[in-house]
N, C-alpha and C positions, 0 to 999 in steps of 0.2 A: 593631466595627472589623474592617476589611478585611486580608485574609492580603497580606504583601508576596510579591510573585512574587520568587523567587531564582533560577530558571533554568527554562528553558522546553526542550525535549530533543523529538527526532525521531528514532525508530530502527526499523529494519526489523528485525522478530522473524519466525520460524517460529511458526505456529499451534501451541498446548500445547506447545514444546518452550523455553519461556525457561528460565533455568538462573543459576545467581550467576556461571557462569564468562562471559566479557568476549563480547559488548558490555555485555549488561545489568551484569553486576556492576561492572566495574569501573565504569562511566558511574554509576550510581547512587552508589555508594561514596562517590565523591568529592566528593558533595553532603551525606554524613552521614545518608541515608535507611536505613529496614532494608528491603536490597532484597525480603526475603520477603512483606513487605507489597505487593509489587508481584508478584513472580514466581506466588505460589499463585495471588491471584484472576485472572490474565491467562492461566494454564494453564487454570484451571477454568472460562473464559469463552470462551477458544477450541479447545474439546476438538473442536468440530464441526468445525470448520476445520484441522486435525492436517496439518501441514507445508506451509501454503500462506504465502507470505511475506506479513507484514502489517503495516503503517504504523502505529506507536504513537506520539503526541503524549503528552509527561508534561510536567506542569505543578510543579515543585516549588518549596516556599515557605518562608518564614524559619522558620517552626516546624518544618521538617523533615516535614512532611505533604506528600503528593501527590494529583494529579488525572491520570487519564490516561483515554484515549479511543482509540478502533481504526477509523484510518480504511478501511482494507479492502489489496484485493489492488492491486498498481499496476497503471494501465491496459496499459502495453506487456509487464508478464509474463501479463496474459490475452489479448493478442493472439498473441504468442509459443507461450503453450499451445494455442491454438483452432488454429494453423497445424502446431503442433508442430515448430515447428523452436527451434534456440539462441540466435540472437541476429538481431538487424534488419543493414541493412547500413550499411558503415564510410561508403559516401559515396551517401547516398539520392538524392542530385540527380540523379546519371546512373548508378547501377548499382542498379537492382532485384532483388528479391529474385521468384523464380521462382513462388511461392506468392501466391494472390492472397486477399484477405479479402470471403467472401458477405457479401449483405446480412443474410443470416439470421445469422450469426455476429457483424456489427456490431450486428444488433439484440439478440441476447441479450448481447453485452459490455457493451452501453449500458444493459440492463436490468439487469445486477450492480453498473455504475458508479452508476445513478442515485441508490443510497441516499447515497452520499458527495457528491453533486452540491447545489447549492441551485439547481436547477429541478427541476420534474416532467414536462417535456417531452423525450419521448424522440428526438425527431428534434435537438432542440439537444444531447444527450447522444452520438448518433451524430454529429453534426459534430465533436465533439471527440474522441471515439475516432478516427475517419476522420481528424484531424488527427495525432494521435498517430500512427497506422499510415503516414500519408505521409511523418511525419519519420523512420519507421525503414527507408524504402523497402520500402515495401509498398502496392502498388495495391489497390483496392477494385472487385469487379466490381458494374457496374450491375444 
């Protein structure tokens, strides 16, 4: 018999730094699951990405079991770290950032994100990353 899905959660957690403190503890605790069944395996799996902000999708079932998968670092965070800036433009259509994303940086970010995407075409992933950059007020160097 198939398990009945009780909750589907999406959280941003720093790699290797999950703890019983909020947001992990309070979020999982309200569904009655043992949070240590998530925290220890998550920290072990992400110790090589220590400190990176990772998106985690957690499925909690009626029998208080759970499945989870790591999606990876968000595209906007990869762009900001590549350019070494704190945030994008508040008005991306009218105010652009001084720094531009080079084609080599764009390719590097696209190769990192290709693992999470449903395509193997790096050019398609580069277009998605470029779109995210434009929405942040960051121009792409040709």
